[in-house]
DORONU-820657 format. One record per atom (N, C-alpha, C): x, y, z. Coordinates in steps of 0.05 Angstrom, whole numbers, padded with zeros to 5 digits, always signed. Example, Ala and Ser with C-alpha at 12.3 -4.5 7.8 and 13.67 -1.06 7.14 Angstrom:
DORONU-820657
+00264-00114+00156+00246-00090+00156+00264-00066+00156+00257-00045+00142+00273-00021+00143+00258+00001+00157
This chain:
DORONU-820657
-00625+00255-00278-00609+00249-00254-00582+00263-00256-00572+00272-00233-00546+00286-00234-00523+00267-00239-00501+00279-00248-00478+00264-00255-00461+00257-00230-00441+00240-00233-00421+00235-00213-00395+00231-00228-00374+00221-00217-00350+00221-00233-00329+00200-00228-00321+00182-00236-00301+00162-00237-00305+00137-00221-00300+00115-00233-00301+00091-00216-00299+00065-00231-00305+00043-00216-00297+00017-00224-00318-00004-00219-00309-00029-00219-00327-00050-00211-00315-00077-00217-00324-00097-00203-00314-00124-00203-00303-00131-00230-00315-00125-00249-00303-00124-00276-00322-00109-00294-00340-00094-00280-00359-00079-00296-00377-00062-00278-00381-00038-00285-00399-00021-00271-00415-00006-00292-00440+00000-00288-00455+00012-00309-00473+00034-00299-00483+00049-00318-00500+00072-00312-00529+00064-00310-00543+00075-00291-00572+00069-00289-00589+00093-00295-00576+00116-00297-00592+00140-00302-00604+00140-00330-00626+00154-00334-00638+00156-00360-00623+00176-00377-00608+00193-00365-00592+00213-00380-00563+00204-00378-00550+00202-00401-00522+00193-00402-00504+00216-00394-00487+00212-00374-00469+00233-00365-00442+00221-00358-00422+00238-00358-00394+00229-00354-00389+00221-00326-00373+00201-00323-00362+00193-00298-00335+00181-00305-00314+00196-00302-00288+00186-00311-00282+00159-00298-00299+00140-00302-00294+00116-00287-00303+00090-00298-00328+00086-00303-00336+00059-00311-00354+00058-00334-00369+00036-00336-00382+00030-00361-00411+00040-00361-00418+00056-00381-00445+00067-00383-00466+00046-00390-00491+00053-00383-00513+00035-00389-00514+00027-00418-00508+00045-00436-00510+00040-00464-00490+00018-00473-00470+00013-00456-00450-00008-00463-00455-00034-00448-00473-00034-00429-00477-00058-00413-00503-00072-00422-00500-00086-00444-00521-00102-00456-00507-00125-00470-00523-00145-00477-00511-00169-00489-00496-00163-00514-00507-00145-00531-00494-00139-00556-00467-00126-00553-00466-00105-00536-00441-00090-00532-00420-00108-00518-00429-00123-00498-00410-00140-00484-00399-00162-00501-00415-00173-00519-00405-00194-00537-00386-00182-00558-00392-00157-00567-00374-00144-00586-00350-00133-00571-00351-00132-00545-00329-00121-00529-00323-00092-00537-00344-00077-00540-00342-00050-00550-00359-00031-00534-00347-00008-00526-00362+00012-00512-00358+00039-00526-00375+00044-00546-00373+00069-00561-00401+00080-00565-00414+00090-00544-00441+00100-00546-00443+00127-00561-00467+00133-00570-00473+00158-00583-00480+00179-00562-00466+00201-00560-00472+00221-00539-00497+00237-00546-00510+00249-00526-00534+00265-00531-00528+00288-00551-00546+00292-00569-00543+00313-00589-00527+00306-00613-00518+00281-00615-00502+00272-00638-00515+00247-00650-00506+00240-00673-00517+00216-00687-00497+00194-00690-00471+00200-00687-00450+00180-00691-00438+00172-00664-00428+00147-00661-00414+00139-00637-00392+00159-00630-00390+00165-00604-00368+00182-00593-00369+00210-00604-00392+00218-00616-00395+00245-00627-00377+00250-00650-00372+00230-00666-00354+00233-00689-00364+00253-00709-00391+00256-00711-00403+00275-00729-00398+00304-00720-00389+00308-00695-00382+00334-00685-00353+00337-00679-00337+00319-00690-00307+00318-00687-00299+00316-00658-00316+00303-00641-00309+00299-00613-00291+00275-00609-00296+00254-00623-00280+00230-00620-00288+00208-00639-00275+00185-00637-00283+00162-00653-00277+00137-00637-00287+00115-00648-00284+00089-00634-00258+00076-00642-00243+00068-00622-00217+00055-00628-00209+00034-00608-00188+00020-00613-00179-00001-00596-00167+00010-00570-00173-00003-00548-00161+00004-00522-00133-00009-00521-00113+00007-00518-00085-00003-00516-00076-00001-00487-00069-00024-00476-00058-00024-00449-00033-00042-00450-00015-00036-00431+00010-00052-00430+00004-00078-00415+00012-00100-00427+00006-00126-00415+00028-00133-00395+00019-00144-00373+00037-00154-00352+00051-00179-00361+00077-00178-00362+00092-00201-00373+00119-00204-00358+00135-00223-00367+00160-00229-00354+00180-00206-00358+00173-00186-00373+00191-00162-00376+00190-00145-00351+00170-00150-00333+00168-00135-00309+00182-00149-00286+00196-00133-00269+00211-00145-00247+00194-00160-00227+00169-00151-00223+00152-00164-00203+00133-00184-00215+00139-00194-00239+00121-00212-00253+00116-00238-00238+00091-00246-00237+00083-00272-00227+00062-00283-00245+00066-00307-00255+00047-00318-00275+00019-00319-00265+00015-00323-00239-00013-00325-00229-00026-00297-00226-00010-00276-00225-00021-00250-00223-00038-00243-00247-00032-00254-00270-00047-00247-00294-00076-00258-00292-00081-00275-00273-00108-00286-00269-00125-00268-00250-00112-00248-00238-00127-00230-00221-00148-00215-00238-00172-00213-00227-00194-00201-00243-00189-00171-00249-00170-00159-00236-00163-00131-00241-00141-00128-00262-00129-00150-00270-00107-00150-00289-00117-00143-00317-00100-00129-00332-00105-00123-00360-00131-00107-00363-00136-00090-00343-00160-00073-00344-00158-00053-00366-00179-00046-00381-00206-00058-00379-00211-00079-00401-00190-00089-00413-00194-00107-00436-00207-00134-00429-00209-00139-00403-00225-00162-00395-00254-00158-00400-00262-00133-00406-00290-00127-00412-00293-00116-00440-00279-00094-00446-00282-00082-00472-00254-00079-00485-00253-00083-00511-00228-00080-00527-00229-00054-00543-00252-00042-00546-00255-00017-00561-00272+00003-00545-00264+00028-00546-00279+00049-00532-00275+00076-00547-00288+00097-00537-00286+00123-00550-00258+00134-00545-00246+00145-00566-00221+00160-00565-00227+00189-00570-00227+00205-00549-00235+00233-00551-00213+00250-00562-00221+00271-00577-00202+00290-00588-00201+00315-00572-00181+00331-00578-00178+00358-00565-00181+00356-00535-00198+00372-00524-00202+00372-00495-00228+00359-00486-00240+00343-00504-00264+00328-00497-00256+00303-00482-00275+00293-00466-00269+00270-00449-00295+00255-00443-00291+00233-00429-00314+00216-00421-00317+00192-00438-00335+00174-00429-00338+00149-00444-00351+00153-00471-00365+00176-00475-00378+00182-00501-00368+00209-00512-00347+00220-00500-00335+00246-00509-00354+00270-00507-00373+00268-00489-00393+00289-00485-00385+00310-00465-00363+00305-00450-00354+00323-00429-00327+00334-00435-00316+00350-00415-00290+00362-00418-00269+00348-00401-00245+00350-00408-00223+00341-00391-00223+00357-00366-00210+00345-00345-00207+00360-00320-00192+00386-00326-00201+00408-00315-00188+00434-00319-00199+00450-00342-00218+00439-00358-00230+00453-00380-00260+00454-00377-00272+00475-00388-00301+00476-00388-00310+00493-00413-00335+00497-00415-00346+00512-00438-00357+00492-00459-00374+00503-00477-00387+00487-00497-00368+00471-00514-00345+00483-00520-00325+00470-00537-00301+00461-00520-00303+00461-00494-00282+00452-00476-00255+00466-00481-00257+00492-00487-00232+00506-00493-00226+00529-00474-00241+00529-00451-00236+00549-00430-00223+00536-00406-00202+00548-00396-00189+00537-00372-00202+00547-00347-00201+00530-00327-00211+00537-00300-00192+00525-00279-00183+00541-00260-00166+00531-00238-00180+00536-00212-00189+00515-00198-00201+00517-00172-00179+00516-00151-00184+00527-00127-00164+00528-00106-00174+00510-00083-00158+00490-00076-00164+00473-00053-00153+00487-00028-00170+00492-00009-00161+00509+00014-00158+00492+00039-00144+00504+00058-00140+00492+00084-00166+00492+00099-00176+00469+00107-00202+00467+00121-00203+00485+00145-00181+00488+00159-00180+00504+00184-00184+00534+00178-00178+00542+00153-00181+00570+00145-00208+00577+00133-00225+00557+00130-00252+00561+00118-00270+00574+00139-00290+00588+00129-00311+00599+00147-00328+00576+00157-00342+00580+00179-00360+00559+00189-00379+00549+00167-00389+00567+00151-00408+00560+00129-00394+00542+00108-00368+00549+00102-00353+00533+00082-00346+00506+00093-00339+00505+00119-00334+00479+00131-00359+00461+00131-00381+00473+00137-00406+00458+00138-00413+00448+00110-00407+00464+00089-00413+00457+00062-00400+00430+00055-00376+00425+00064-00362+00400+00058-00379+00377+00068-00386+00378+00094-00401+00356+00106-00429+00354+00093-00441+00376+00086-00467+00376+00074-00466+00361+00047-00445+00367+00030-00443+00354+00004-00437+00324+00007-00419+00318+00026-00413+00290+00031-00438+00275+00040-00453+00287+00058-00477+00275+00068-00498+00271+00045-00499+00290+00027-00517+00288+00004-00509+00263-00013-00484+00259-00015-00474+00236-00031-00482+00209-00020-00488+00208+00006-00497+00183+00018-00525+00176+00010-00541+00196+00002-00569+00191-00004-00576+00195-00034-00557+00206-00048-00561+00209-00077-00554+00183-00091-00573+00172-00105-00567+00146-00119-00548+00151-00142-00528+00134-00143-00508+00135-00164-00520+00129-00191-00509+00141-00212-00517+00135-00239-00506+00108-00248-00492+00095-00231-00478+00070-00238-00486+00048-00218-00484+00024-00228-00489+00000-00212-00462-00013-00205-00462-00028-00183-00439-00044-00176-00446-00073-00179-00427-00090-00185-00431-00118-00186-00414-00131-00164-00425-00152-00153-00410-00167-00133-00400-00193-00144-00401-00195-00171-00391-00219-00185-00366-00213-00200-00348-00232-00201-00324-00230-00217-00332-00231-00247-00315-00220-00263-00322-00218-00292-00326-00246-00304-00312-00265-00295-00315-00292-00305-00344-00302-00301-00356-00294-00278-00384-00302-00273-00403-00287-00292-00397-00262-00298-00413-00246-00316-00411-00258-00344-00387-00265-00352-00383-00277-00378-00398-00303-00381-00397-00320-00361-00411-00346-00361-00441-00341-00363-00451-00320-00348-00480-00314-00349-00488-00307-00377-00472-00291-00391-00478-00283-00419-00477-00307-00437-00457-00324-00433-00455-00348-00450-00478-00367-00447-00491-00366-00424-00515-00383-00419-00540-00370-00429-00537-00346-00441-00560-00332-00452-00576-00316-00432-00566-00313-00408-00580-00298-00387-00570-00269-00387-00587-00251-00376-00581-00223-00375-00563-00217-00352-00539-00206-00356-00520-00201-00334-00529-00178-00316-00549-00163-00323-00558-00141-00306-00568-00151-00279-00575-00176-00278-00584-00188-00252-00561-00190-00232-00537-00186-00241-00513-00188-00223-00505-00161-00212-00521-00140-00218-00514-00113-00209-00535-00102-00189-00525-00082-00174-00542-00070-00153-00539-00040-00152-00560-00026-00144-00558+00003-00140-00543+00010-00115-00528+00032-00115-00514+00042-00092-00515+00073-00092-00509+00085-00070-00507+00114-00069-00480+00123-00080-00477+00149-00086-00452+00159-00095-00430+00154-00076-00435+00158-00050-00415+00153-00029-00407+00123-00029-00426+00105-00029-00419+00077-00029-00404+00069-00054-00410+00082-00076-00396+00076-00101-00366+00081-00098-00358+00104-00087-00330+00110-00083-00317+00094-00062-00332+00087-00041-00321+00070-00020-00314+00043-00032-00332+00032-00048-00328+00006-00061-00304+00007-00080-00301+00029-00094-00278+00033-00112-00252+00029-00097-00249+00042-00074-00224+00041-00059-00220+00012-00049-00241+00000-00038-00239-00028-00029-00230-00046-00052-00242-00044-00075-00237-00063-00097-00208-00062-00106-00196-00039-00105-00170-00035-00116-00148-00042-00096-00154-00042-00070-00133-00043-00049-00126-00072-00041-00113-00074-00019-00099-00099-00012-00119-00122-00005-00126-00136-00025-00142-00160-00021-00129-00183-00037-00136-00207-00030-00123-00230-00044-00131-00231-00073-00113-00243-00089-00119-00249-00116-00135-00275-00116-00160-00273-00127-00177-00297-00128-00175-00309-00155-00165-00334-00156-00161-00347-00182-00187-00359-00191-00189-00366-00217-00214-00377-00228-00225-00401-00213-00207-00417-00201-00217-00441-00187-00224-00434-00158-00224-00407-00151-00231-00396-00125-00209-00402-00104-00186-00411-00112-00163-00411-00094-00151-00383-00093-00134-00378-00074-00123-00351-00071-00093-00351-00069-00082-00327-00074-00054-00323-00069-00052-00296-00055-00029-00290-00042-00027-00265-00026-00035-00240-00041-00045-00221-00026-00058-00198-00037-00041-00182-00056-00054-00167-00073-00042-00147-00090-00057-00121-00085-00042-00099-00087-00055-00073-00082-00048-00054-00105-00068-00046-00119-00063-00029-00143-00063+00001-00136-00068+00008-00111-00069+00036-00103-00049+00044-00081-00037+00024-00068-00019+00030-00046+00006+00012-00048+00025+00018-00031+00049+00000-00028+00066-00001-00054+00065+00021-00069+00081+00022-00093+00083+00050-00104+00098+00054-00125+00103+00081-00136+00078+00095-00147+00056+00079-00152+00032+00091-00163+00013+00102-00141+00021+00100-00116+00004+00109-00094-00006+00137-00098+00011+00156-00104+00003+00184-00106-00013+00190-00131-00006+00179-00153-00021+00184-00178-00049+00171-00177-00051+00147-00165-00077+00133-00163-00096+00151-00146-00086+00161-00124-00104+00177-00106-00109+00204-00118-00091+00215-00134-00096+00240-00147-00120+00238-00166-00122+00217-00181-00145+00213-00199-00170+00208-00183-00167+00192-00162-00190+00186-00144-00202+00212-00133-00185+00230-00123-00195+00256-00113-00208+00272-00134-00197+00273-00158-00209+00288-00180-00237+00278-00186-00239+00251-00186-00265+00239-00193-00286+00245-00172-00278+00242-00146-00297+00247-00124-00305+00277-00123-00285+00294-00128-00290+00322-00128-00311+00330-00149-00307+00318-00173-00327+00324-00194-00354+00313-00187-00355+00290-00174-00380+00278-00165-00395+00298-00146-00380+00309-00127-00392+00328-00108-00402+00353-00122-00387+00362-00142-00395+00385-00158-00421+00380-00172-00423+00356-00184-00447+00349-00200-00472+00345-00183-00469+00331-00161-00493+00325-00145-00503+00350-00130-00485+00369-00125-00493+00393-00111-00500+00416-00130-00492+00413-00155-00496+00435-00174-00477+00458-00170-00456+00454-00154-00436+00474-00147-00411+00467-00163-00410+00477-00188-00388+00469-00206-00361+00481-00199-00360+00500-00180-00335+00512-00172-00325+00501-00145-00338+00479-00136-00330+00468-00110-00304+00453-00112-00286+00458-00092-00260+00444-00090-00258+00432-00062-00249+00407-00061-00245+00393-00036-00224+00407-00020-00229+00413+00006-00208+00425+00023-00189+00404+00033-00167+00413+00045-00148+00394+00057-00146+00399+00087-00139+00378+00101-00135+00379+00130-00105+00376+00136-00093+00398+00146-00065+00398+00153-00061+00386+00181-00056+00359+00181-00053+00346+00206-00027+00352+00220-00008+00365+00207+00017+00373+00220+00012+00395+00240-00011+00409+00238-00018+00430+00257-00037+00420+00279-00040+00394+00280-00059+00382+00299-00045+00364+00319-00052+00368+00344-00044+00349+00365-00066+00328+00369-00090+00336+00362-00113+00318+00363-00130+00326+00339-00152+00311+00334-00169+00317+00311-00188+00340+00318-00178+00364+00315-00195+00387+00323-00220+00390+00306-00219+00379+00282-00243+00382+00264-00263+00360+00270-00256+00342+00288-00275+00320+00296-00294+00331+00317-00314+00345+00309-00333+00357+00328-00362+00349+00320-00380+00354+00338-00408+00348+00333-00418+00361+00307-00410+00386+00303-00420+00401+00280-00406+00394+00254-00382+00382+00255-00367+00377+00231-00362+00347+00226-00338+00338+00232-00330+00310+00225-00339+00290+00246-00353+00299+00267-00364+00280+00286-00346+00275+00310-00358+00271+00333-00344+00263+00357-00346+00233+00360-00330+00222+00377-00330+00193+00381-00343+00186+00408-00362+00168+00407-00376+00160+00431-00359+00140+00446-00368+00133+00470-00353+00114+00486-00351+00086+00473-00369+00080+00454-00368+00055+00440-00350+00056+00415-00340+00081+00409-00324+00084+00385-00340+00093+00361-00366+00095+00363-00383+00103+00341-00379+00133+00336-00379+00142+00311-00377+00170+00305-00406+00182+00306-00409+00203+00322-00435+00215+00326-00433+00245+00321-00455+00257+00313-00456+00286+00309-00478+00294+00290-00477+00319+00281-00498+00331+00265-00504+00315+00240-00484+00304+00227-00488+00290+00201-00486+00260+00204-00484+00249+00228-00476+00221+00230-00498+00202+00240-00523+00211+00237-00545+00193+00244-00546+00170+00224-00544+00146+00234-00547+00122+00217-00526+00121+00195-00502+00130+00201-00480+00129+00181-00467+00101+00182-00476+00083+00164-00467+00056+00164-00445+00051+00144-00427+00033+00150-00405+00028+00132-00410+00004+00114-00395+00002+00093-00394-00022+00076-00366-00032+00073-00362-00057+00067-00336-00068+00061-00316-00065+00084-00327-00064+00109-00310-00063+00132-00303-00091+00141-00278-00100+00139-00271-00128+00145-00275-00135+00174-00279-00161+00178-00280-00172+00205-00252-00180+00212-00240-00165+00230-00211-00170+00236-00195-00158+00214-00179-00174+00201-00161-00163+00179-00170-00173+00152-00189-00192+00150-00198-00202+00124-00229-00205+00126-00241-00208+00102-00269-00213+00101-00274-00242+00108-00299-00248+00116-00305-00275+00124-00300-00294+00101-00308-00287+00077-00302-00304+00053-00290-00286+00032-00263-00286+00031-00249-00267+00014-00247-00278-00015-00261-00301-00021-00263-00309-00049-00286-00295-00063-00301-00279-00048-00323-00264-00060-00317-00234-00057-00328-00219-00076-00326-00190-00073-00345-00180-00052-00337-00157-00040-00354-00144-00020-00381-00137-00033-00402-00143-00019-00429-00136-00028-00437-00110-00016-00439-00088-00032-00445-00062-00021-00472-00060-00008-00490-00080-00013-00516-00079+00000-00515-00088+00029-00493-00100+00037-00489-00110+00064-00475-00089+00081-00489-00078+00101-00477-00058+00118-00461-00072+00140-00438-00061+00146-00419-00074+00164-00416-00059+00190-00437-00045+00198-00437-00032+00224-00435-00002+00223-00435+00011+00246-00433+00040+00248-00405+00049+00242-00402+00074+00232-00376+00086+00227-00362+00089+00253-00337+00080+00255-00322+00081+00280-00296+00097+00276-00287+00108+00298-00261+00123+00298-00251+00124+00327-00226+00128+00330-00215+00131+00358-00190+00150+00357-00195+00176+00352-00173+00195+00348-00160+00203+00375-00144+00186+00386-00129+00192+00410-00100+00184+00407-00083+00198+00422-00055+00190+00422-00052+00164+00438-00038+00145+00428-00035+00120+00442-00011+00105+00432-00005+00083+00445+00017+00067+00436+00007+00045+00418+00021+00040+00396+00015+00018+00378+00024-00008+00390+00013-00030+00381+00020-00056+00391+00050-00061+00388+00062-00049+00367+00091-00053+00363+00108-00034+00380+00095-00017+00395+00110+00000+00414+00115+00028+00406+00108+00036+00380+00113+00064+00373+00089+00081+00379+00094+00107+00382+00073+00126+00389+00056+00132+00365+00030+00129+00367+00011+00136+00346+00002+00164+00349+00014+00183+00335+00007+00211+00336+00009+00223+00308-00004+00245+00304-00003+00257+00277+00025+00266+00270+00033+00263+00245+00060+00270+00236+00065+00300+00240+00090+00307+00242+00098+00335+00247+00107+00348+00221+00109+00375+00222+00120+00389+00198+00148+00381+00192+00163+00375+00213+00191+00366+00209+00192+00341+00193+00174+00322+00198+00173+00297+00183+00167+00302+00154+00147+00319+00149+00140+00325+00121+00163+00340+00107+00176+00358+00121+00198+00373+00109+00221+00354+00103+00225+00334+00120+00246+00314+00115+00240+00298+00089+00216+00290+00086+00208+00276+00061+00213+00293+00036+00207+00319+00039+00209+00337+00016+00238+00344+00009+00257+00335+00026+00285+00338+00019+00295+00319-00003+00280+00297-00006+00289+00276-00024+00280+00281-00053+00299+00287-00070+00293+00293-00098+00285+00268-00114+00294+00244-00105+00288+00219-00119+00259+00211-00112+00242+00208-00132+00214+00201-00127+00212+00173-00115+00225+00154-00127+00224+00126-00116+00249+00111-00125+00254+00089-00112+00277+00072-00117+00269+00043-00116+00285+00026-00129+00280-00003-00128+00277-00013-00100+00259-00031-00094+00241-00045-00113+00214-00030-00118+00214-00003-00112+00191+00014-00118+00166+00003-00103+00170-00005-00078+00149-00016-00062+00153-00007-00033+00142-00022-00014+00145-00015+00014+00174-00019+00023+00190-00033+00007+00217-00039+00014+00237-00017+00007+00227+00003-00007+00245+00024-00017+00255+00042+00005+00281+00049+00004+00293+00068+00023+00299+00094+00009+00299+00116+00024+00308+00142+00014+00294+00151-00011+00268+00145-00012+00252+00155-00034+00229+00172-00023+00224+00194-00038+00202+00212-00029+00176+00197-00026+00168+00181-00046+00142+00168-00045+00139+00150-00021+00160+00134-00015+00157+00115+00007+00158+00129+00034+00172+00152+00036+00171+00168+00060+00143+00180+00064+00132+00191+00043+00105+00203+00046+00084+00182+00050+00085+00160+00037+00065+00139+00042+00067+00128+00070+00091+00127+00081+00094+00120+00109+00107+00093+00115+00123+00084+00096+00138+00059+00100+00168+00063+00104+00176+00088+00107+00204+00095+00111+00207+00113+00135+00230+00111+00148+00236+00125+00172+00240+00155+00167+00227+00173+00181+00229+00201+00176+00252+00215+00191+00270+00198+00200+00296+00209+00211+00319+00200+00193+00319+00175+00185+00341+00164+00169+00334+00162+00139+00309+00158+00132+00301+00154+00104+00300+00125+00097+00310+00107+00115+00310+00078+00108+00283+00066+00115+00277+00045+00100+00251+00031+00104+00247+00023+00133+00223+00025+00141+00216+00017+00168+00213-00014+00170+00216-00024+00194+00212-00053+00198+00182-00058+00194+00175-00082+00185+00147-00090+00181+00130-00084+00206+00107-00072+00202+00089-00067+00225+00092-00038+00236+00112-00024+00227+00116+00004+00236+00106+00023+00214+00098+00047+00221+00086+00065+00202+00094+00094+00208+00091+00111+00187+00097+00140+00190+00079+00155+00171+00081+00181+00172+00067+00201+00155+00039+00193+00147+00033+00188+00121+00006+00182+00112-00006+00158+00127+00009+00137+00130-00001+00113+00144-00009+00119+00173+00008+00134+00186+00004+00138+00215-00022+00154+00220-00030+00172+00201-00054+00187+00204-00078+00167+00205-00078+00148+00187-00099+00128+00187-00100+00113+00213-00077+00105+00224-00076+00091+00249-00085+00108+00273-00076+00133+00272-00083+00151+00294-00113+00156+00296-00126+00157+00273-00155+00161+00273-00170+00136+00280-00159+00113+00274-00171+00087+00282-00197+00081+00267-00211+00061+00276-00236+00053+00265-00234+00047+00235-00253+00056+00219-00252+00051+00191-00227+00061+00177-00217+00084+00186-00193+00096+00173-00169+00078+00177-00169+00061+00198-00146+00044+00203-00148+00018+00186-00169+00014+00171-00173-00009+00154-00171+00000+00125-00151-00009+00111-00146+00001+00084-00171-00002+00066-00183-00026+00065-00206-00029+00047-00230-00011+00054-00233-00005+00080-00257+00009+00089-00252+00039+00094-00227+00049+00091-00220+00075+00100-00237+00098+00089-00245+00096+00063-00260+00118+00051-00289+00119+00060-00298+00101+00077-00324+00104+00090-00325+00130+00107-00302+00138+00118-00300+00161+00135-00297+00187+00119-00313+00207+00123-00311+00232+00107-00285+00247+00112-00270+00240+00133-00244+00253+00138-00223+00242+00118-00229+00220+00105-00210+00208+00086-00202+00228+00064-00222+00241+00052-00216+00259+00030-00199+00283+00039-00205+00294+00063-00190+00316+00073-00161+00308+00078-00157+00284+00088-00130+00273+00093-00115+00270+00067-00127+00257+00048-00113+00252+00022-00110+00277+00005-00127+00296+00009-00122+00322-00005-00097+00335+00006-00091+00332+00032-00066+00343+00042-00042+00327+00032-00045+00301+00031-00023+00284+00019-00018+00293-00009-00039+00299-00024-00036+00308-00052-00023+00335-00053-00028+00352-00033-00015+00378-00032+00015+00375-00028+00023+00356-00011+00052+00351-00007+00065+00340-00032+00051+00323-00046+00060+00313-00072+00063+00336-00091+00045+00355-00091+00046+00378-00109+00070+00395-00103+00076+00399-00077+00100+00414-00069+00125+00402-00081+00126+00375-00079+00150+00361-00089+00152+00364-00119+00130+00362-00134+00131+00364-00163+00141+00392-00171+00132+00413-00157+00140+00440-00165+00169+00446-00155+00176+00436-00132+00202+00441-00122+00224+00429-00140+00220+00405-00149+00241+00391-00164+00236+00390-00194+00213+00402-00203+00206+00404-00231+00209+00377-00245+00196+00357-00234+00198+00330-00245+00175+00324-00264+00180+00306-00283+00159+00296-00300+00157+00266-00297+00140+00253-00313+00135+00225-00310+00159+00206-00315+00181+00217-00325+00205+00201-00328+00216+00192-00301+00206+00205-00280+00214+00197-00253+00203+00170-00245+00182+00161-00259+00170+00135-00254+00184+00113-00268+00187+00090-00255+00199+00067-00268+00179+00055-00287+00189+00045-00310+00172+00033-00331+00165+00004-00325+00183-00011-00312+00178-00040-00310+00186-00052-00283+00197-00036-00265+00208-00047-00240+00190-00046-00216+00166-00033-00219+00148-00031-00197+00128-00054-00196+00114-00057-00173+00094-00079-00172+00072-00075-00193+00057-00096-00199+00037-00096-00219+00017-00073-00214+00011-00058-00235-00008-00036-00233+00004-00010-00226+00030-00010-00219+00043+00015-00209+00064+00026-00229+00068+00013-00251+00089+00023-00269+00080+00046-00286+00099+00060-00298+00093+00086-00311+00070+00083-00331+00071+00063-00348+00050+00060-00369+00027+00043-00361+00026+00033-00336+00004+00017-00327-00021+00034-00324-00044+00023-00331-00069+00038-00327-00076+00039-00298-00089+00060-00290-00098+00063-00262-00124+00047-00259-00121+00025-00246-00143+00006-00243-00163+00016-00223-00189+00015-00228-00202+00006-00252-00217+00029-00265-00204+00050-00273-00217+00073-00285-00224+00068-00314-00247+00079-00323-00255+00077-00351-00270+00102-00358-00261+00117-00379-00239+00111-00397-00212+00109-00382-00192+00097-00395-00168+00090-00381-00149+00115-00378-00136+00116-00356-00114+00135-00350-00090+00118-00342-00066+00128-00347-00042+00116-00337-00030+00133-00315-00012+00121-00299+00002+00136-00279+00018+00159-00291+00028+00154-00315+00044+00175-00329+00027+00200-00333+00002+00196-00340-00016+00219-00346-00022+00236-00322-00022+00224-00298-00029+00238-00274-00004+00250-00260+00020+00243-00270+00044+00253-00258+00052+00280-00270+00036+00300-00262+00040+00327-00273+00029+00347-00253+00038+00372-00254+00029+00392-00235-00001+00395-00236-00012+00403-00213-00041+00403-00210-00055+00422-00229-00041+00443-00239-00053+00462-00258-00063+00447-00283-00050+00425-00290-00058+00409-00313-00086+00398-00310-00095+00395-00285-00121+00383-00280-00141+00403-00268-00133+00429-00269-00152+00450-00262-00154+00457-00233-00133+00452-00217-00135+00460-00189-00107+00469-00179-00108+00484-00157-00084+00494-00144-00089+00490-00114-00068+00496-00098-00071+00494-00069-00066+00521-00055-00082+00527-00036-00077+00550-00019-00050+00547-00005-00034+00568-00005-00009+00568+00010+00014+00554-00003+00012+00548-00029+00035+00535-00043+00041+00552-00067+00067+00562-00069+00074+00579-00092+00084+00562-00115+00092+00575-00137+00100+00561-00161+00125+00544-00158+00140+00549-00136+00165+00534-00131+00160+00512-00110+00135+00509-00102+00130+00488-00083+00136+00495-00054+00139+00521-00049+00146+00530-00022+00120+00539-00008
């Protein structure tokens, strides 16, 4: 079975393929059994080796997973937040995992770090992410063809719709937890990842709730979380297509007055009912699309087996309910954000003024730099609203294939800022951001673990560059 690359799960995701392959994301089949779960250890033996983590080939060894614990030393600390099933990831499942050496990577150290390839992972490779509008018709079609393939290619991983506490209780009762997992496609796998991490309520062990937490948005980790997400999905497309040099293109919405790429042959047209229709959109059903603003029963995780209707979109200029014009951002607005050398400022959330991150995410005014009033949006956020449908719903947004093109452009703007101001991870606050967004916090829920600090680096570090961006970010 072909590989895919990065992801998560309610508190566990596992591999179903008979061949063990890397997915910078969750828990392999070899680790999802009663013995490994009770030992709280994920250190499988990679193919071609005899020792866990390929230690007999100097690839890695088994060691303790070290994560920073959420405590009163953090400005946004709330005692109930530690009960969120995404907290203290991934030690709620495993306390030991493979620690890879040199440029080896993956849950069993059988693969290479992003940006490296070769038998010994010592060869560099830099792919170029190009402007979708500049691609040939064949290259544009290739994107949709690969995304469409991912809808039908079964993932090497399973998803669970149970919280980890339920899985733990199942094991304690002597039952096999595999019954709590289900097969999904590669595309559904990544859609579920985005849903799981984003703004949903914290469900406490007694099934009561407290206001939502978002580990991917509304804080200083917004850009680094999505950078890793793009890398993971890009690798998944490379693996399922067999095209190891494939790079996700970006959609420059500053050059658009309408969604020009939304056509029958490419990203789909919108029917009178709001359904997306076109060459690739026959029976394109969504998952985790909320009814209104919340799920019917938000004390349960979204079940990826339950389809929530046709993919919808409404890319037209219109007035938002709050009175502002919903249109794609302009180059002037992006240039304004790129004037700000400060990456983020207290409270490192949607309330921050005059920070590059909050301007780009879309919670700050692109004329003054000050935070927008609640309910108003700009830049990244306004693109989601302008497209409407699934894209306008944070948990469901990645159902739409335009999501990756949009976020690839957001990542390009982030890359311009990194090169322009030559910043490193010291620009991130260590303890003042919301839970999951601090410099040393792990990017929930990736496994093996990455921190925001590790992703706060120029794109060359991860093996890619952008068309039209020079070394100085111009």
